[in-house]
Every structure is written in structure tokens, then in C-alpha cells.
C-alpha positions in Angstrom: 17.3 -17.8 38.9 17.7 -15.9 35.3 16.6 -18.2 32.3 18.1 -17.7 29.0 15.1 -16.2 26.1 15.9 -18.4 22.6 16.9 -17.0 20.2 14.7 -16.2 17.2 14.8 -15.6 13.2 15.5 -12.8 11.7 12.4 -11.9 9.3 13.6 -10.1 6.2 12.3 -6.3 6.3 10.3 -5.3 4.1 10.5 -2.3 1.7 8.9 1.0 2.0 6.4 0.0 -1.2 5.4 -3.8 -0.2 1.9 -2.8 -0.6 2.8 -2.1 -4.1 5.1 -5.4 -4.6 1.7 -7.2 -3.4 -0.4 -5.4 -5.9 2.0 -6.6 -8.4 2.0 -10.1 -7.7 -2.1 -10.1 -7.2 -2.4 -8.9 -10.3 0.2 -11.4 -12.1 -2.7 -13.9 -11.2 -0.5 -17.5 -10.0 -0.8 -17.6 -6.5 -2.6 -20.7 -5.4 -2.8 -21.8 -9.1 -2.7 -25.2 -10.0 0.9 -26.7 -11.3 1.8 -26.1 -14.2 4.2 -28.2 -16.3 6.9 -25.4 -17.9 7.0 -24.3 -14.3 7.7 -27.8 -13.3 10.5 -28.6 -15.6 12.3 -25.6 -14.5 12.8 -27.0 -11.1 13.2 -30.4 -12.1 16.2 -29.1 -14.5 18.0 -27.2 -12.0 17.7 -29.9 -9.2 19.2 -32.5 -11.3 21.9 -30.4 -12.8 23.1 -28.6 -9.7 22.6 -32.0 -7.3 20.5 -29.5 -4.7 18.2 -31.8 -3.4 15.5 -29.2 -3.1 14.6 -26.3 -5.9 11.5 -24.3 -5.9 9.8 -21.3 -7.7 8.7 -19.6 -4.4 6.5 -16.8 -4.2 6.2 -14.3 -1.6 2.6 -13.6 -0.4 2.1 -10.7 2.6 2.1 -13.2 5.1 3.9 -16.7 3.4 5.4 -17.9 0.8 3.6 -20.1 -2.0 5.5 -22.6 -3.9 4.1 -22.4 -7.6 6.8 -25.4 -8.8 8.3 -27.4 -5.7 10.9 -30.5 -5.7 12.3 -32.7 -3.0 10.2 -30.2 -0.4 7.1 -32.0 1.2 4.9 -28.3 1.6 3.1 -26.0 -0.4 3.8 -23.1 1.7 5.3 -22.0 4.8 5.6 -19.1 7.1 7.3 -15.4 5.3 8.8 -14.5 9.0 11.0 -17.6 8.3 11.4 -16.9 5.0 14.7 -17.2 3.0 13.2 -16.2 -0.3 11.7 -12.8 1.8 15.8 -11.8 1.9 15.9 -11.9 -1.8 12.7 -10.0 -2.2 13.6 -7.3 0.0 17.0 -7.0 -1.6 16.0 -7.8 -5.2 19.6 -9.6 -5.0 20.5 -12.7 -5.0 20.9 -14.7 -2.0 23.7 -17.2 -0.8 24.3 -18.6 2.2 27.1 -21.3 1.8 26.4 -22.6 5.9 23.2 -21.4 7.6 25.0 -22.4 11.2 28.0 -19.8 10.1 25.1 -16.7 8.8 24.0 -15.0 11.7 20.8 -14.7 9.8 19.6 -18.0 10.2 21.7 -19.7 12.6 18.1 -19.8 15.0 16.0 -20.0 11.9 13.5 -23.1 12.3 13.4 -23.9 9.1 17.8 -24.0 10.0 17.1 -25.9 13.7 13.9 -27.8 12.7 12.6 -30.4 10.8 14.1 -29.2 7.3 17.2 -28.4 8.3 18.3 -26.0 5.2 22.4 -25.6 5.9 22.9 -24.1 2.4 20.8 -21.6 0.0 20.9 -20.4 -3.0 18.1 -17.9 -4.3 17.5 -16.0 -7.2 15.0 -12.8 -7.7 12.2 -13.4 -10.0 11.4 -10.0 -11.6 8.6 -9.9 -14.4 9.7 -6.6 -16.8 6.4 -5.6 -16.2 6.2 -5.2 -12.2 8.5 -2.3 -12.4 11.3 -3.3 -10.8 9.2 -5.6 -8.0 10.4 -8.7 -7.3 7.4 -11.1 -6.5 9.7 -14.1 -5.0 12.6 -16.2 -5.8 14.0 -19.4 -7.7 15.6 -21.7 -5.0 18.0 -24.4 -4.4 18.7 -26.2 -0.8 20.8 -28.0 0.2 20.8 -30.1 4.0 24.6 -29.8 3.8 27.2 -27.5 3.4 29.1 -26.0 0.8 32.0 -24.1 0.5 31.3 -22.5 -3.2 29.1 -22.3 -5.6 30.1 -23.3 -8.8 29.8 -20.8 -11.9 28.2 -23.4 -13.9 25.0 -23.4 -11.2 24.8 -19.7 -11.3 24.8 -19.3 -14.9 21.8 -21.7 -14.2 20.1 -20.3 -12.1 20.3 -16.9 -13.9 19.0 -18.4 -17.3 16.3 -20.3 -15.1 14.8 -17.4 -13.7 15.0 -15.4 -16.5 12.5 -18.3 -18.1 10.5 -18.2 -14.9 10.1 -14.3 -14.9 9.0 -14.7 -18.5 6.2 -16.9 -17.9 5.1 -14.6 -15.2 5.7 -11.6 -17.3 3.6 -13.5 -19.9 0.3 -14.1 -17.2 1.0 -9.7 -16.6 0.9 -9.0 -20.4 -2.4 -11.1 -20.9 -3.8 -9.4 -18.0 -2.4 -5.8 -18.9 -4.0 -6.3 -22.1 -7.6 -7.4 -20.7 -7.6 -3.9 -18.2 -6.8 -1.7 -20.9 -9.8 -3.1 -23.6 -11.6 -3.5 -20.1 -10.6 0.7 -20.1 -11.7 1.8 -23.0 -14.8 -0.1 -23.6 -16.4 1.0 -20.4 -14.6 4.6 -21.1 -16.9 4.6 -24.2 -20.1 3.2 -22.9 -19.6 5.6 -19.6 -18.9 8.5 -21.9 -22.1 7.8 -24.1 -24.4 6.9 -21.1 -23.7 10.0 -19.6 -25.1 12.7 -22.1 -28.4 10.0 -22.5 -29.1 11.1 -19.3 -28.9 14.1 -19.0 -31.1 14.4 -22.2 -33.7 12.3 -20.5 -33.2 14.7 -17.8 -33.7 17.6 -19.9 -36.5 16.2 -21.4 -38.5 15.2 -17.5 -37.8 18.8 -17.0 -39.3 20.1 -20.6 -42.7 18.2 -19.3 -42.8 19.7 -15.4 -42.3 23.5 -16.8 -45.6 25.0 -16.8 -46.5 27.8 -19.2 -49.4 29.5 -20.0 -51.8 26.9 -22.1 -50.6 23.9 -23.4 -47.8 22.5 -25.7 -48.9 21.3 -29.4 -49.7 17.7 -29.6 -46.3 17.7 -31.8 -44.3 19.3 -29.3 -45.8 16.9 -26.8 -45.1 13.8 -29.0 -41.5 14.9 -29.4 -40.5 15.4 -25.8 -42.1 11.7 -25.1 -40.0 10.3 -28.1 -36.9 12.3 -27.0 -37.6 10.7 -23.3 -38.4 7.0 -24.8 -34.9 7.0 -26.6 -32.5 8.4 -23.9 -34.1 5.3 -21.6 -34.9 2.9 -24.1 -33.3 -0.2 -25.4 -29.8 1.7 -26.1 -29.4 3.0 -22.7 -30.7 -0.2 -20.9 -27.7 -2.0 -23.5 -24.6 0.0 -22.3 -25.3 -0.4 -18.6 -25.8 -4.0 -19.6 -22.5 -3.6 -21.2 -20.8 -2.2 -18.3 -22.0 -4.2 -15.9 -20.7 -7.4 -18.8 -17.3 -5.9 -18.4 -16.5 -5.9 -14.9 -17.8 -9.3 -14.6 -16.0 -10.6 -17.2 -12.6 -8.3 -15.6 -13.4 -10.0 -12.2 -11.8 -7.3 -10.4 -13.3 -3.5 -9.5 -11.2 -0.8 -10.1 -9.9 -0.2 -7.1 -7.6 2.9 -6.9 -7.0 6.4 -4.5 -8.9 9.7 -5.7 -10.1 12.9 -3.9 -13.7 12.4 -3.1 -13.9 16.0 -3.3 -13.0 16.1 -7.3 -15.1 13.2 -7.5 -18.0 15.2 -7.0 -17.2 18.9 -8.8 -16.9 16.6 -11.8 -20.8 14.6 -11.3 -21.8 18.8 -10.3 -20.2 19.9 -13.4 -21.7 17.8 -15.8 -25.4 18.1 -13.8 -25.0 22.0 -14.2 -24.7 21.9 -18.1 -28.4 20.5 -18.1 -31.4 22.5 -17.4 -32.6 23.1 -13.7 -35.4 24.6 -12.4 -34.7 27.5 -12.0 -35.8 27.5 -8.1 -33.7 24.5 -7.4 -30.6 25.8 -5.5 -27.8 22.9 -5.6 -24.8 22.3 -4.0 -22.6 20.0 -1.4 -21.1 19.5 1.9 -18.3 18.2 2.4 -16.2 19.0 6.2 -13.1 18.1 5.0 -11.0 16.8 2.4 -10.0 13.0 1.9 -9.2 10.3 -0.3 -10.9 7.1 -0.9 -10.6 3.9 -2.6 -13.1 2.6 -5.5 -13.9 3.0 -8.8 -13.4 7.0 -9.6 -15.8 6.6 -12.5 -18.9 4.2 -11.5 -18.9 6.9 -8.0 -19.3 9.8 -10.2 -22.2 8.4 -12.2 -23.3 7.1 -9.3 -24.0 10.9 -7.8 -24.9 11.7 -11.0 -28.4 9.9 -11.1 -28.7 10.8 -8.0 -28.4 14.5 -8.2 -30.4 13.6 -11.8 -33.5 12.0 -9.9 -33.4 14.6 -6.9 -33.9 17.6 -9.4 -36.5 15.9 -11.2 -38.4 15.6 -7.9 -38.0 18.9 -7.1 -39.4 22.0 -8.2 -38.3 24.6 -5.1 -36.2 24.9 -2.6 -32.7 22.6 -2.9 -31.0 19.8 -3.3 -28.1 19.4 -1.2 -25.4 16.2 -0.8 -24.1 15.8 2.1 -20.3 13.9 2.7 -19.1 12.6 6.0 -16.9 9.9 7.3 -17.8 6.7 10.0 -16.2 4.2 11.4 -17.0 0.8 9.6 
């Protein structure tokens, strides 16, 4: 006895730069947002003029397609594996399917054989200007009957309206990119001011710990105390608070790949520029080079703080930073 396996839908292939595309999609901060009149008016106009019963602004996420605007379809999202729009994302070109029953890519698609019963589809890629050519989804029209052709006027309309949709998403991206630049500039200034203050503080503490014959004159001791208080006082606290506030307003932590060894060596160079007890050796142990993902500047500052504190409480011997990789 032989059983025929049911034919399966053909999911769209994924481009090699799919992780970058998804990062741009999420950077646009539009997924799972509330309906907006500007998007809704586009699909309403498209449905009315094209005479196709379904019109969508579909954004293709990692495992789903989510509809920012929707006319004629009783759903807010569908799986990516059956998505027609995912094929637009993969090709970055318009997709025209006049009759799904005659197209081997879609003949056995559940959206064709199931309740939606798609028979024809036209989708144009949504590609915001700042997204480095990445396609975020499709502006599409869908019908439950086949078509022998698509009028030129409908193609022109789709071409025009997809530019409008791309422009609306581009507007979001520009606002976010502007905020990121402001955040980066202020964060860098705060960081560059904070680091020398902490080195000054470390140097002042070291002067206190140095044993010399006799004692410091009162004026010198008062001066060192003043330096310590200033470097650890209101300005330093304010800079730390500013950096924390910026991160909260920015809403997301910097998340980039960088070489850990380079970050560590940068921290050691900064520490080496401050006076250290001559009897203390500093170094690090790292079994092999590897990449980490996170905030390079913040990790560097943490390492500087740790090393500064270790040197402050170590009067002889060595301070060694040991790095290793463990399973999460």
C-alpha cells in the first residue's frame, strides 16, 4: 500500500543579508503599532481603484507577515512560510501571479487551497531609502478570482503608492536615526569627560597611599583631598546620570559585534596613562580571540572602573584580568 504525501507550499528563500534586513525592520519601530490613517488611506484607495477585494501593507518579520494596514482580510498577521509577500522580499522586485492554480510556487499553498482561496496576487516591494536597499515587505492587492492581465493603470498606482508607504516608514527611520546620532554624540562627550575624571581620582588616591618620610604638608594634603572630591563629586555623578538617562530615552542598548581583546587593550592603555604603584604589575589572560555583542564603550568603562579599584586596593603583587567563555 502506498500513500501519497500531501504537496507542501514553497516558502520563499531567505537572502544572506536577512539578519541585516530584520535589524532595519525593527529599527523602523513600526511592527505591532496601532493603525494609522496615512497607511489605512493608501490601502483603501488601492482597493477602490484596483477593484481587488483585498489590499495590504504587509511587513515580513522573522516568522510572520504582519499587516500595518489591511482592507478585506480578516487577520492581523499570517505565517511567513505561506507568505506571498516573502517572495517579494526575497527578490526585491514586484511579484505578479495571475492565477495561483497555474503557478507551481503557489498551487499547494494553504492560502490558495484553504479559506482565503487566493487566485491572483500583485505585490510591490517596500524599500525605505535609508534601509540600504533592504525590502521590508510589500504593498499588495489580492483577489479570489484569476486575472488574465493587470491593467497598466493599476501598476502605475501600485508604483506610486508603494513610494508613499516607503516614505512613511522612511520618516520613522529618519527620526530614529537622528535620535541615535544625538545619543551617540552626547554619550561620547560624557564618556570622554568621565574617563579622565576617574583617572584623576585614581591618581589622587594613589598619592594618598604613597608612603614617604615625614608627612605631607597640610596644604598639599588639602589639595589632594580637593582633587579627589572634585573628581568624584557632583560633576562625575551628573555625567553618570546623564549617560543612564540617555540610555533610557534611547530605549535600546547599543548592540554591535566587536573584538573583546581590542576593548580590553584600550582599557589597559587608559589605565596605564595614570600613575600606578611601581610594585604592582597589571595584565590580562585571554586564551583565544573572540567576538562579543554589546556596548563596546560601556564595557570599556566598566573594565577601567574595575582595574582602577583593583589598583587602589593593591599595594604589591599583580592585578590580572582573566577572560574566558562559558556556556550560557
